[in-house]
C-alpha positions as CSV (number, residue, x, y, z in Angstrom):
1,M,152.7,117.3,63.3
2,N,151.4,113.7,64.1
3,P,154.3,111.1,63.0
4,T,151.6,108.5,63.2
5,A,149.3,110.0,61.5
6,P,149.0,109.2,57.7
7,A,150.1,111.9,55.5
8,F,146.3,111.7,53.9
9,A,143.3,110.7,55.2
10,P,142.6,106.9,53.7
11,A,139.3,105.1,53.1
12,L,139.0,102.7,56.1
13,P,138.5,99.0,55.0
14,T,134.8,97.7,55.0
15,I,133.9,94.3,54.4
16,A,134.3,94.3,51.1
17,D,137.6,94.9,51.3
18,V,138.4,91.7,53.5
19,L,136.2,89.8,51.3
20,A,138.6,91.0,48.0
21,A,140.8,90.5,50.1
22,Q,140.3,87.0,51.1
23,A,139.9,85.6,47.2
24,R,142.8,87.8,46.2
25,L,145.3,85.5,48.9
26,D,144.7,82.3,47.9
27,G,146.4,79.9,47.5
28,T,149.6,82.5,49.0
29,V,148.3,82.2,53.3
30,V,147.5,79.2,54.7
31,R,144.1,78.7,56.2
32,T,145.2,78.2,59.7
33,P,143.4,75.1,62.2
34,V,141.6,76.1,65.6
35,G,141.7,73.7,68.5
36,E,140.2,73.4,71.9
37,Y,141.9,71.9,74.6
38,A,141.2,70.3,77.9
39,E,144.0,72.1,80.1
40,L,142.8,75.7,78.3
41,A,139.5,74.9,79.8
42,R,140.4,73.6,82.9
43,A,142.6,76.9,83.5
44,T,140.3,79.5,82.5
45,G,137.3,77.7,83.5
46,T,135.5,78.0,80.1
47,T,135.8,76.8,76.4
48,V,138.3,78.7,74.5
49,V,139.1,78.3,70.9
50,V,142.2,79.4,69.9
51,K,142.8,80.0,66.2
52,H,146.8,79.0,65.2
53,E,148.0,81.7,63.1
54,N,151.3,80.4,65.0
55,Q,150.8,77.7,62.2
56,Q,151.1,80.5,59.9
57,R,153.5,81.1,56.6
58,T,156.3,83.2,58.5
59,G,154.9,82.0,62.0
60,A,152.7,84.9,62.5
61,F,149.6,86.2,61.1
62,K,151.0,89.3,59.7
63,A,151.8,87.5,56.1
64,R,148.0,88.6,55.5
65,G,148.0,92.2,55.5
66,A,151.5,92.2,54.0
67,T,151.0,90.0,51.4
68,N,147.4,91.8,50.1
69,L,148.9,95.5,50.5
70,L,151.9,94.3,48.1
71,L,148.9,92.2,45.6
72,S,147.5,95.5,45.5
73,M,149.9,97.9,44.1
74,T,150.5,97.9,40.9
75,P,153.5,96.3,39.0
76,A,155.1,100.2,38.8
77,E,154.6,100.8,42.1
78,R,156.6,97.5,42.7
79,A,158.9,98.4,40.4
80,R,160.0,101.0,43.3
81,G,160.6,98.8,46.3
82,V,159.5,99.0,49.4
83,V,160.4,100.1,53.0
84,A,159.4,98.7,55.9
85,Y,160.0,99.4,60.3
86,S,159.2,96.8,62.6
87,T,160.6,94.2,65.5
88,G,159.8,91.3,63.6
89,N,156.4,89.8,62.5
90,H,155.7,92.9,60.1
91,A,159.5,92.3,58.7
92,Q,158.8,88.7,57.4
93,G,155.6,89.5,56.8
94,I,156.8,92.3,54.4
95,A,159.5,90.3,53.1
96,Y,157.4,86.9,52.3
97,A,155.1,89.0,50.2
98,A,158.5,91.4,48.5
99,R,159.7,87.8,47.4
100,L,156.5,86.6,46.3
101,T,156.2,89.3,44.1
102,G,159.7,89.9,42.7
103,T,159.5,93.6,44.8
104,A,162.6,94.9,46.2
105,C,162.5,95.4,50.1
106,T,164.4,97.1,52.6
107,I,163.4,96.3,56.3
108,V,164.6,98.5,59.2
109,M,164.7,96.9,63.1
110,P,165.9,98.1,65.7
111,D,169.4,97.1,67.1
112,D,169.9,94.1,68.9
113,P,166.9,92.7,67.2
114,N,165.0,89.1,68.2
115,P,167.6,86.9,66.4
116,L,165.2,84.3,65.2
117,K,163.0,87.1,63.2
118,L,166.1,88.6,62.2
119,R,167.4,85.4,60.3
120,A,163.7,84.9,58.9
121,V,164.0,87.9,57.1
122,L,167.4,87.7,56.2
123,D,166.5,84.2,54.4
124,L,163.4,85.8,52.6
125,G,165.8,87.8,50.5
126,A,165.2,91.2,51.9
127,D,168.0,93.6,52.6
128,V,167.9,94.9,56.3
129,M,169.2,97.9,58.4
130,L,169.1,98.3,62.0
131,H,169.0,101.3,63.7
132,G,168.0,102.8,66.9
133,A,167.2,101.2,70.2
134,T,163.3,101.2,69.6
135,F,160.8,100.5,67.3
136,D,160.1,104.4,67.1
137,D,163.8,104.7,65.9
138,A,163.2,102.3,63.4
139,R,160.2,103.9,61.8
140,T,162.6,107.3,62.0
141,R,164.7,105.9,59.9
142,A,162.7,103.9,57.6
143,T,160.8,107.1,56.7
144,A,163.7,109.0,56.2
145,L,164.5,106.0,53.7
146,A,161.8,105.7,51.7
147,G,161.8,109.6,51.3
148,E,165.2,109.2,49.6
149,S,164.6,106.3,47.5
150,G,161.2,106.8,46.3
151,A,160.1,103.8,47.7
152,R,156.9,102.6,49.3
153,L,156.8,103.1,53.2
154,V,155.0,100.3,55.1
155,G,153.8,100.3,58.2
156,A,151.8,97.9,60.2
157,A,149.0,100.0,61.0
158,N,148.4,102.7,58.9
159,E,147.5,100.7,56.0
160,P,143.9,100.1,54.7
161,D,145.2,97.2,52.8
162,I,146.7,95.8,55.7
163,I,143.7,95.6,58.1
164,A,142.0,94.1,55.4
165,G,144.0,91.4,54.6
166,V,144.7,90.7,58.5
167,G,140.6,90.4,58.3
168,T,140.6,86.9,56.5
169,L,142.2,85.1,59.6
170,Y,138.5,86.6,61.7
171,L,136.0,85.4,59.0
172,E,138.4,82.0,58.8
173,L,137.6,82.1,62.6
174,F,134.0,83.2,62.8
175,Q,133.3,80.4,60.1
176,Q,135.4,77.7,62.2
177,A,134.2,78.2,65.2
178,P,130.6,79.8,65.0
179,G,129.2,81.1,68.3
180,L,131.7,82.9,70.3
181,D,130.4,85.0,72.5
182,V,133.6,87.0,73.3
183,L,136.9,87.4,70.9
184,V,140.1,88.6,72.2
185,V,142.6,89.8,70.5
186,P,146.5,91.5,71.3
187,V,147.1,94.9,69.9
188,G,150.6,96.7,69.1
189,G,149.9,98.5,66.1
190,G,146.4,97.6,66.2
191,S,145.8,96.1,63.0
192,G,144.9,92.5,64.4
193,A,141.7,94.5,66.7
194,A,141.2,96.6,64.3
195,A,140.4,93.8,61.3
196,A,138.8,91.6,64.1
197,G,136.0,94.4,65.2
198,L,135.2,95.1,61.4
199,V,134.7,91.7,60.7
200,A,132.9,90.6,64.0
201,A,130.2,94.1,63.2
202,A,129.4,92.8,60.0
203,V,129.7,88.6,60.6
204,A,129.4,88.2,63.9
205,P,127.4,91.1,65.5
206,G,126.7,89.7,69.1
207,T,130.5,88.7,69.7
208,E,132.3,91.2,72.0
209,V,136.1,92.0,70.8
210,I,138.1,93.1,73.4
211,G,141.7,94.4,72.7
212,V,144.5,93.6,75.0
213,Q,147.9,95.1,75.5
214,S,151.2,95.1,77.6
215,A,150.8,97.1,80.4
216,G,154.9,97.6,79.9
217,S,153.6,99.5,76.5
218,P,150.7,100.7,77.0
219,A,150.2,103.2,73.8
220,A,147.4,101.5,72.3
221,H,145.4,100.9,75.3
222,D,146.0,104.5,76.4
223,S,145.3,106.3,73.1
224,W,142.1,103.9,73.0
225,H,140.6,104.9,76.7
226,T,141.6,108.4,76.1
227,G,140.2,109.2,72.8
228,H,143.6,110.2,71.1
229,L,146.6,109.4,70.2
230,V,149.3,108.9,72.7
231,E,152.8,107.9,73.4
232,R,154.2,106.1,76.1
233,P,157.6,104.0,77.2
234,N,158.2,100.8,76.1
235,R,159.2,98.2,78.9
236,T,157.5,95.0,78.1
237,R,159.4,91.9,76.5
238,A,156.9,90.9,74.3
239,E,158.2,92.8,71.8
240,G,155.4,92.6,68.6
241,L,153.2,94.8,71.8
242,A,156.2,96.7,72.2
243,V,154.8,99.9,70.0
244,G,155.1,103.6,71.6
245,T,152.3,105.7,70.1
246,G,148.8,104.8,69.1
247,F,148.1,105.2,65.4
248,E,145.4,107.0,63.9
249,V,143.7,104.6,61.3
250,T,143.4,101.5,63.6
251,Q,142.5,103.5,66.6
252,E,139.4,105.0,64.7
253,I,138.3,101.3,63.7
254,M,138.8,100.0,67.3
255,R,137.2,102.9,68.5
256,A,134.2,102.2,66.7
257,H,134.3,98.2,67.7
258,L,135.8,97.3,70.4
259,A,133.7,97.1,73.7
260,D,137.1,97.0,76.2
261,F,140.9,97.1,75.8
262,V,142.9,95.8,78.9
263,L,145.9,95.6,80.2
264,V,148.3,92.4,81.5
265,T,151.6,92.2,83.0
266,D,154.7,90.6,81.4
267,E,154.5,87.5,83.7
268,Q,150.9,87.0,83.3
269,I,152.1,86.4,79.7
270,A,154.6,84.6,80.2
271,A,152.2,81.8,82.2
272,A,150.3,81.8,79.4
273,Q,153.1,80.8,76.9
274,R,153.8,78.1,79.7
275,L,150.1,76.5,79.5
276,Y,150.3,76.8,75.1
277,L,153.4,74.8,75.5
278,T,152.5,72.4,78.1
279,G,147.9,72.4,77.6
280,A,148.3,73.1,73.6
281,R,151.4,71.8,72.8
282,T,152.0,74.7,70.8
283,V,154.5,77.5,71.2
284,A,153.7,81.0,70.9
285,E,155.6,84.1,71.4
286,G,154.6,86.7,74.1
287,A,152.4,88.9,71.9
288,G,150.9,85.6,70.7
289,A,149.8,84.6,74.2
290,A,148.6,87.7,75.4
291,A,144.9,86.9,74.3
292,L,145.0,84.1,76.7
293,A,146.7,85.9,79.2
294,A,143.9,88.6,79.4
295,V,141.4,85.2,79.9
296,L,143.6,83.7,82.6
297,A,143.8,87.4,84.3
298,D,139.8,87.8,84.5
299,P,138.3,84.2,84.9
300,D,135.2,86.0,85.9
301,R,134.5,87.8,83.4
302,F,135.0,84.7,80.8
303,A,133.1,82.4,83.0
304,G,130.8,80.5,81.4
305,R,131.1,81.8,77.8
306,R,132.6,80.6,74.2
307,V,135.8,82.5,73.7
308,G,138.0,82.9,70.9
309,V,141.3,83.7,71.5
310,V,144.5,84.1,68.7
311,C,147.7,82.8,68.8
312,T,148.7,85.7,66.8
313,G,152.3,84.3,66.0
314,G,155.3,81.6,67.4
315,N,158.5,83.3,66.6
316,A,160.0,82.7,69.8
317,G,163.5,82.1,70.5
318,A,164.9,79.7,72.8
319,A,165.8,82.6,75.5
320,E,161.9,83.7,75.4
321,L,161.0,80.1,75.7
322,R,163.9,79.2,78.6
323,D,162.4,82.1,80.6
324,A,158.7,81.1,80.5
325,L,159.0,77.9,81.3
326,T,160.9,78.9,84.5
327,G,159.2,81.8,85.2
328,T,162.2,83.9,84.6
């Protein structure tokens, strides 16, 4: 049995679900800004519009989906608590939503997590368990823990309410920056790219949506291109992209709506982080810089087009930023 397939086939989210999430989230998340920067235009040879989800509560887009899911649960469901597994940003999103709704929350993270993200999760009041070397080890332990306790297991991908919540950022983007020719979205589990494709199809069907993942952890990319779920090693430094398998729900939506799915190297991601720091005065973690890395890596493809990129998160530690700046 595929561990990433849901135990039942949930109804896929629709644009109506995204609109409902937008109303539900009013006042609980930030309508993040967009910006255009001369240095980014010079470096890419095109117009780049950046959606700054690194300025979202918890410093990443994950707060949107997590909050929508917990607000959609009944009081009785929340009373049983939630268990999540994550390398960091999903953990922070769930912890934030749990604190907002008064829900008991346990997060399973791999051993040796990003210390910045670990502290943030603890500061939000969640219980944290460290288990295993990888995201997939943490997922296995969280699944068992939820089964033992009766708490709601919350993954980052096979969750229609999370995808609908994430979709609110793309509704905002298309309102803030109409006329995008292409939208490039980073992919780990795929909730962001699935949401982007869903919303674009409904409100901006002329916009091409492209997913991007690190070549060091290409499971979602390879699952999309092969048409079936595959597992791959995790060898990327961009922890938000370090997911070792494809996920059924997000892959189904991405196959319906993505025009393409590309890979970038960790070195290209680091170059994009440097450009964000020096050219846009903004902090991007590795996953948050992947979309811009894809534009930098293939300038001919994007030349002369109006390109939207989402800086999905800014939770980078000092060591990561030093490495990005020095190119190490």
